[in-house]
N, C-alpha and C positions, 0 to 999 in steps of 0.2 A: 504494500499500499504506499502510495506517495506521501511524503511529508515535506513540509516547508518550515523554515525557521525565521525568526524576526526578533525584534527588540521593542519592547513597550516604552514609550517616551517617559512615563512616570513610574511604572512598575505595579505589580500585584504584592501588597504587603502581606506577608505571612510570618507569623511569630515576631513581629516587629521589625522585619527586614524586607525592603522592597527588592523584588525579583523582576528583572527586566527581560531576560532572554527567554524565548519560548520555542516550542515545537508544536506543530499541529499537523494532523494527518487528514487525508482525504475521507469524506464522509461514505458510509455504506448505507444501503437501503434499511438495514436493521437500525442504524442510528436515526434515520427518518421516521421509522415507526415509532421508535422510543420517544423522540422529540415530540411527535404528534401526540403521543399519550400524555404528555406533560403540558403542552402549550397548543392552542388552536392555531392552525396555520394562517387563520385570518388576522392574527396578531403577530406580524412579522418580527418584531423587535424581541418579543418573548420566545417565539418559535426559533429564531436564528440564535438566541442566547442558549436555548436548549440544546441546539446542534453544537454550538461551540463547547459546551461542557463535555460532550462526547467526543469532539474531535482533538480537544487539546491533549497533548501527549505529556508535556512538561512545561512549567514556568520556573525558571531557575533550577533549584535542586528539587522542587516539588513535583511529584509524578501523579498526584491525585488520590482519590478522585476529587474532582473540582465540584464546587457548589454554586447555585445561583446566588448565594450571599457573597461569594467571592467575586463573580461578575458585577454584582451590584456595587461593590466597593471601588470598582475601577473608575478613573476619570474618563470622560468622554473620548479624549484623544486615544487612549489605550483601547478602548472598546473599537474605535474606528479603525485602529491598526489591526486588531484581531479579526474584524469584519472584513477588512481588506484581504487579508490572506485567506479567509474563508471563501470569499468570492473568487479569488485567484485559483484555488483548489477546485472549486466547482466549475470554473470556466475551462481549466486544463483537462478536467475529467471528461467534460462534454466534447472537447476537441480531440482528445486523445483516443477516444472510442473504446478502449478495452484493455485487455491484458492486466495482470496483476503484478507487474514488475515492482521490485522494491526500490524504485528510483528515488533519489534525494536531491532537493533543490534548496537554494537559500534565497 
């Protein structure tokens, strides 16, 4: 499954420390079903947040599970950064067409 990496401008504070580096993986259909069970797709901010929780591999040294409370604590610039990477993965997945290669990008 493809992953991307990035840096949060402000960071996610965990145990009093701001973590900025993150890794996110492409979504699976299972992630979509699970996210839909938690949030109505007609509420895109909440639905995309639920998808993010499932797609985040790590933030700093933290590897999850991630919670909605963690996302809610982010500054808007950090959320936009994560959302941008989420859309990048979605777009590349649609363009790439298939294959389950373990390709990595940054």
